[in-house]
C-alpha positions as CSV (number, residue, x, y, z in Angstrom):
1,M,105.8,73.5,116.1
2,G,101.6,74.1,116.3
3,A,100.1,77.3,116.5
4,H,98.4,76.4,119.5
5,Q,101.2,76.1,121.5
6,H,101.5,79.9,121.1
7,S,99.6,81.7,123.9
8,Y,97.1,83.4,121.9
9,N,93.9,84.5,123.5
10,F,91.0,83.3,121.4
11,S,88.4,85.0,123.2
12,E,89.9,88.1,122.6
13,Q,87.0,90.8,121.9
14,F,87.2,94.2,120.6
15,D,86.5,97.1,123.1
16,F,84.9,100.0,121.1
17,T,85.4,102.9,123.6
18,G,87.4,105.6,123.8
19,K,89.1,107.8,121.1
20,A,87.9,105.6,117.9
21,K,84.4,105.5,119.2
22,T,84.4,109.6,120.0
23,L,85.9,110.4,116.8
24,S,83.6,108.5,114.7
25,I,80.3,110.2,116.7
26,V,81.9,113.8,115.9
27,G,82.6,112.6,112.4
28,I,78.8,111.5,112.1
29,L,77.5,114.9,113.7
30,L,80.0,117.2,111.3
31,G,78.2,115.1,108.3
32,I,74.8,115.9,109.3
33,A,75.7,119.6,109.5
34,A,77.4,119.4,106.4
35,I,73.9,118.0,104.9
36,A,71.7,120.7,106.4
37,Y,74.1,123.4,105.6
38,G,73.8,122.1,101.7
39,F,70.0,122.2,101.8
40,L,69.9,125.1,103.8
41,S,72.2,127.1,101.6
42,G,70.4,126.1,98.3
43,H,72.8,123.5,97.1
44,T,69.9,120.8,96.8
45,E,71.3,119.2,93.8
46,R,75.1,119.2,95.2
47,T,74.1,118.0,98.1
48,F,72.2,115.3,96.7
49,L,74.6,114.0,94.6
50,N,77.5,114.1,97.1
51,L,75.3,112.0,99.3
52,L,75.1,109.4,96.6
53,L,78.5,109.2,95.8
54,M,79.3,108.6,99.4
55,S,76.5,106.1,100.1
56,Y,77.4,104.2,97.1
57,Y,81.1,104.1,98.2
58,F,80.0,103.1,101.6
59,T,77.9,100.3,100.1
60,C,80.4,99.2,97.7
61,V,83.1,99.0,100.6
62,S,80.9,97.1,102.7
63,A,79.8,94.4,99.9
64,A,83.4,94.4,99.4
65,G,83.9,92.7,102.6
66,V,81.3,90.0,101.8
67,F,83.1,89.3,98.8
68,F,86.0,88.8,100.4
69,C,84.8,86.4,103.0
70,A,82.8,84.9,99.7
71,V,86.1,84.3,97.7
72,Q,88.1,82.8,100.4
73,F,85.4,80.4,101.4
74,V,85.1,79.4,97.8
75,A,88.8,78.9,97.6
76,Q,89.2,77.0,100.5
77,A,91.9,79.4,101.4
78,G,93.7,78.8,104.7
79,W,96.1,81.8,105.1
80,S,93.1,84.3,105.7
81,A,91.4,82.4,108.1
82,A,92.9,84.4,111.1
83,L,91.5,88.1,109.9
84,L,88.3,87.0,108.5
85,R,86.2,88.9,111.3
86,V,87.4,92.0,109.8
87,P,85.6,91.6,106.5
88,Q,82.8,89.9,108.3
89,A,82.2,93.1,110.2
90,F,82.3,95.0,106.8
91,A,79.7,92.4,105.8
92,K,77.3,93.3,109.0
93,V,77.2,96.9,107.9
94,L,76.1,96.0,104.3
95,P,72.1,96.3,105.4
96,I,72.7,99.3,106.8
97,A,74.4,100.8,104.1
98,S,72.1,99.4,101.5
99,I,69.4,101.2,103.0
100,I,70.8,104.5,103.5
101,L,71.7,104.7,99.8
102,I,67.8,103.2,98.5
103,V,66.8,106.2,100.8
104,V,69.0,108.6,99.4
105,V,68.3,107.3,96.0
106,S,64.2,107.1,96.5
107,L,64.5,110.9,97.7
108,G,66.2,111.8,94.7
109,L,64.1,110.6,92.7
110,F,61.2,112.1,94.2
111,S,62.5,115.4,94.4
112,H,64.2,115.0,90.9
113,N,67.2,116.2,92.2
114,L,69.6,113.2,91.5
115,Y,69.0,111.9,87.6
116,H,68.3,113.7,84.4
117,W,65.8,111.0,83.1
118,N,63.4,111.5,85.8
119,T,63.0,115.3,85.0
120,P,60.2,116.6,82.9
121,E,63.1,117.1,80.0
122,G,64.7,114.1,80.4
123,S,61.4,111.9,80.5
124,E,60.6,113.1,77.2
125,E,64.6,112.7,75.6
126,F,64.3,108.9,76.9
127,S,60.4,108.1,76.2
128,S,61.2,105.9,73.1
129,S,64.4,104.2,73.6
130,K,64.6,103.5,77.6
131,A,61.6,104.6,79.3
132,F,60.5,101.5,80.8
133,Y,63.8,100.5,82.1
134,L,64.3,103.8,83.4
135,S,61.4,104.0,85.3
136,P,61.5,104.9,88.9
137,V,59.5,102.0,90.1
138,F,61.5,99.8,87.8
139,F,64.8,101.4,88.7
140,L,64.0,101.4,92.8
141,S,62.8,97.4,92.6
142,R,66.0,96.4,91.1
143,M,68.2,98.0,93.6
144,V,66.2,96.8,96.5
145,I,66.5,93.4,95.1
146,F,70.1,93.2,94.4
147,L,71.3,95.0,97.6
148,G,68.5,92.7,99.8
149,A,70.3,89.8,98.0
150,Y,73.3,90.9,98.9
151,S,72.7,91.7,102.6
152,I,71.0,88.4,103.2
153,F,74.1,86.3,101.9
154,A,76.1,88.9,104.0
155,G,73.9,87.7,107.0
156,L,74.0,84.1,106.2
157,L,78.1,84.0,106.0
158,T,78.4,86.0,109.5
159,K,75.8,83.6,111.0
160,T,77.5,80.2,109.9
161,S,80.7,81.8,111.4
162,V,79.8,82.4,114.8
163,N,77.5,78.8,114.6
164,E,81.0,77.4,113.8
165,D,82.5,79.0,117.0
166,L,79.6,77.7,119.2
167,H,79.4,74.3,117.7
168,G,82.5,73.4,116.0
169,G,82.7,70.6,113.3
170,L,82.4,71.2,109.5
171,S,79.0,71.7,109.1
172,S,79.0,75.3,109.1
173,Y,82.1,75.7,107.1
174,K,80.6,73.5,104.2
175,K,77.4,76.1,104.5
176,S,79.7,79.0,104.1
177,I,81.0,77.4,101.2
178,K,77.7,76.5,99.6
179,Y,76.1,80.5,100.5
180,S,79.3,81.7,98.9
181,A,79.3,80.3,95.6
182,I,75.7,81.0,95.3
183,F,76.3,84.7,96.3
184,L,79.1,85.2,93.8
185,V,77.0,83.6,90.9
186,I,74.5,86.4,91.7
187,F,77.1,89.2,92.4
188,G,79.2,88.5,89.5
189,F,75.7,89.1,87.3
190,T,74.1,91.8,89.0
191,T,77.3,94.0,90.4
192,P,77.4,95.7,86.5
193,I,73.7,96.4,86.5
194,W,73.7,97.9,89.9
195,A,76.9,99.7,88.6
196,F,74.7,101.1,85.5
197,D,71.7,102.0,87.3
198,T,73.2,104.1,90.1
199,I,76.0,105.7,88.6
200,M,76.1,105.3,84.8
201,S,72.4,106.4,84.5
202,L,73.4,110.0,85.6
203,E,74.2,110.3,81.9
204,A,71.6,108.3,80.4
205,D,72.5,109.3,76.8
206,W,76.0,107.9,76.9
207,F,77.0,103.9,77.9
208,S,80.2,101.5,78.1
209,T,79.9,97.9,78.6
210,M,83.1,98.3,80.4
211,F,81.4,100.7,82.9
212,G,80.0,97.8,85.3
213,W,83.4,96.0,85.8
214,Y,85.2,99.5,86.1
215,N,83.1,100.1,89.0
216,F,83.6,96.5,90.2
217,A,87.4,97.3,90.3
218,G,87.1,100.2,92.3
219,M,84.9,98.7,94.6
220,W,87.2,95.9,95.2
221,V,90.4,98.1,95.5
222,S,88.7,100.2,98.2
223,G,87.3,97.4,99.9
224,L,90.7,95.5,100.1
225,S,92.5,98.8,101.0
226,A,89.7,99.6,103.8
227,I,90.2,95.9,105.3
228,T,94.4,96.4,105.2
229,V,93.8,99.8,107.0
230,T,91.6,98.1,109.4
231,V,94.1,95.3,110.3
232,I,96.8,97.4,110.5
233,L,95.2,99.9,112.9
234,L,93.9,97.2,115.0
235,K,97.2,95.7,115.3
236,K,99.1,99.1,116.2
237,A,96.3,99.1,119.0
238,G,97.3,95.7,120.5
239,Y,94.8,93.6,118.9
240,L,95.3,90.6,116.1
241,G,98.7,89.7,117.8
242,W,98.6,86.4,115.6
243,L,98.7,88.2,112.6
244,N,102.4,88.6,111.1
245,D,104.1,89.7,108.0
246,S,103.1,87.3,106.0
247,H,99.4,87.9,106.2
248,L,100.1,91.8,105.6
249,H,102.0,90.6,102.6
250,D,99.1,88.7,101.4
251,L,96.8,91.6,101.9
252,G,99.7,93.8,100.1
253,K,99.6,91.5,96.8
254,F,96.1,92.0,97.1
255,V,96.0,95.4,96.8
256,F,99.0,95.9,94.4
257,A,97.6,93.3,91.9
258,F,94.1,94.7,91.8
259,S,95.0,98.2,91.9
260,I,96.6,97.3,88.3
261,F,93.7,95.3,87.1
262,W,91.6,98.7,88.1
263,T,94.2,100.3,86.1
264,Y,93.8,98.2,82.7
265,I,89.8,98.4,83.0
266,W,90.4,102.0,83.0
267,F,92.9,102.2,80.0
268,S,91.0,100.0,78.2
269,Q,87.5,101.8,78.7
270,F,89.6,105.1,77.9
271,L,91.5,103.7,74.9
272,L,88.6,102.3,72.8
273,I,86.6,105.2,73.4
274,Y,89.7,107.3,72.5
275,Y,90.4,105.3,69.3
276,A,87.0,104.8,67.9
277,N,86.3,108.5,68.2
278,M,82.7,108.4,68.1
279,P,80.8,111.9,69.7
280,E,78.5,109.9,71.4
281,E,81.1,108.4,73.3
282,T,83.9,110.8,73.7
283,V,81.5,113.5,75.2
284,Y,82.1,111.3,78.5
285,F,85.8,112.2,78.4
286,Y,85.6,115.5,76.9
287,K,83.6,116.2,80.0
288,R,86.3,115.2,82.4
289,L,89.4,116.7,80.2
290,E,87.7,120.4,80.7
291,G,88.2,123.1,83.2
292,F,89.4,122.2,86.7
293,Y,88.8,118.1,86.4
294,M,91.6,118.0,83.8
295,P,94.3,118.1,86.6
296,L,91.7,115.6,88.6
297,F,91.4,113.2,85.7
298,W,95.3,112.6,85.7
299,L,95.5,112.8,89.5
300,N,93.0,110.0,89.8
301,L,95.2,108.1,87.7
302,I,98.7,109.1,89.3
303,I,97.2,108.0,92.7
304,N,95.0,104.4,92.0
305,F,97.7,103.1,89.5
306,M,101.4,105.0,90.4
307,S,101.2,105.2,94.3
308,P,100.7,101.1,94.7
309,L,102.7,100.6,91.7
310,L,105.9,102.5,93.0
311,I,106.0,102.0,96.4
312,L,104.4,98.3,96.5
313,M,106.4,96.8,94.0
314,S,108.9,95.1,96.1
315,R,108.4,92.1,98.3
316,D,109.6,93.9,101.5
317,A,107.3,97.0,100.8
318,K,104.3,94.9,101.0
319,R,105.4,93.7,104.6
320,K,106.3,97.1,106.3
321,T,103.3,98.1,108.0
322,N,103.7,102.1,107.7
323,S,103.9,101.7,103.5
324,L,101.2,99.3,102.9
325,L,99.1,101.5,105.5
326,I,100.0,104.7,103.5
327,V,99.1,103.2,100.2
328,S,96.0,101.7,101.5
329,I,95.0,105.2,102.7
330,L,96.4,106.9,99.4
331,L,93.9,104.3,97.4
332,L,90.7,105.0,99.5
333,L,91.0,108.5,98.9
334,G,92.0,107.6,95.0
335,H,88.9,106.0,94.5
336,Y,86.8,108.6,96.1
337,L,88.2,110.8,93.5
338,D,87.5,108.1,90.8
339,F,84.0,108.1,92.0
340,Y,83.5,112.0,92.3
341,M,84.9,112.2,88.4
342,M,82.2,109.5,87.6
343,V,79.4,111.7,89.2
344,M,79.9,115.4,89.1
345,P,81.5,116.2,85.6
346,G,78.2,114.9,83.9
347,T,75.6,116.5,86.3
348,L,77.0,119.9,88.1
349,G,79.9,120.4,84.9
350,L,81.7,123.3,86.0
351,N,79.5,124.1,88.6
352,A,80.8,121.3,91.1
353,G,83.7,122.3,93.7
354,F,85.0,120.8,96.8
355,G,84.3,122.4,100.0
356,I,82.3,122.3,103.2
357,I,79.7,119.9,101.7
358,E,82.1,117.4,100.4
359,I,84.3,116.9,103.1
360,G,81.5,117.1,106.0
361,I,79.7,114.7,104.0
362,I,82.7,112.6,103.5
363,L,83.4,112.9,107.3
364,G,79.9,111.8,108.2
365,F,80.0,108.6,106.1
366,V,83.6,107.8,107.5
367,G,82.6,108.6,111.0
368,L,79.2,106.2,110.3
369,F,81.1,103.4,108.6
370,T,83.7,103.7,111.1
371,F,81.0,103.1,114.3
372,T,78.7,100.4,112.8
373,M,81.8,98.3,111.2
374,L,83.8,98.4,114.8
375,T,80.3,97.7,116.7
376,S,80.1,94.7,114.9
377,L,83.6,93.9,115.5
378,S,83.2,94.3,119.3
379,K,80.0,91.9,119.3
380,V,82.2,88.2,118.3
381,P,85.9,87.2,119.5
382,M,88.4,88.7,116.9
383,I,89.3,85.0,115.6
384,P,86.9,82.4,114.3
385,K,88.5,79.8,116.9
386,N,87.0,76.6,115.1
387,H,87.6,77.3,111.7
388,P,89.4,74.3,110.3
389,F,92.0,76.0,108.6
390,L,92.9,78.2,111.5
391,E,96.0,76.2,112.3
392,E,97.4,76.8,109.0
393,S,96.7,80.7,109.3
394,L,98.1,81.0,112.3
395,N,101.2,79.2,111.1
396,H,101.3,81.2,107.8
397,H,104.7,82.0,106.5
398,I,105.8,83.0,103.3
């Protein structure tokens, strides 16, 4: 039976009012208050590092929305057509997230509160080997070019989808495939460099060639988890009625599979450094296995590997809304912890903590992401009605 025989409302739009809007605004205000508290109470470096952590996480999740759309177009996937508006809403947030990250990094460089190589002591230490690469102008230029390119393709992919709604035909879809293919090549080559710059250079005397892909794995799992949480909460609110258990099952398979992929990269990086036992490499993990970081080190692995493995292993679990929602939320928290463990031990060391500053900045960025993403979602119909594979998606059953 054809999907169009069902009484789906293809003009359905999200109404961004009420509790969701109020809570997101409250979160933003709490974030601003926490940032002010951090600076006024003398915790300048700690506040900057938390801003870097969350703005990077914010940008990663938004970029994952673009990556999700691009993968679906290049693969000419049919199952995902009916839920593409959600990752497209993530994509629309990317320019805003990119600007915030660039501003945070610029202010951190200007005030010498983020990167050790940008301090007088650090500039002398790295003068011979990495001075040009780790110069503020070249550093910021790379970030602007990379994030600018990602944002341009995010705009192109969302624009062609809207044009497809307006004009129909295959022209917009073919453009989406072309833009996606170009984006994936650029993204694949530059994402590791972006991770090297933004996060690994916090400890510029240490390096790992796997670090970029480790960051990509965390970004992708976080993005998939955020997409899954958004889809489930929208369904619980009465939207996206055309999505069924099979769509959730496929999202669950993505979340499960790439959690295992993240673990593979984590273990590969750890094992190679552990086995080689070279002091200039092992220092990275030594910092993360002392003091209060030791339980967090293992908790990171338990949440991001064991929870999806134990809960989402079975077929039925991937089709249960609440199970999938719980695991996705756990993974979002777990990958915050993962980024926390990348940032804090090598910068603040044992002086780091988790209190008002961290909680407030988390709430601020969650509120900002929710507000901007749902605002974008509310501006277009919630289904791409002229997508060539929409019929297949609406009749998706596995």
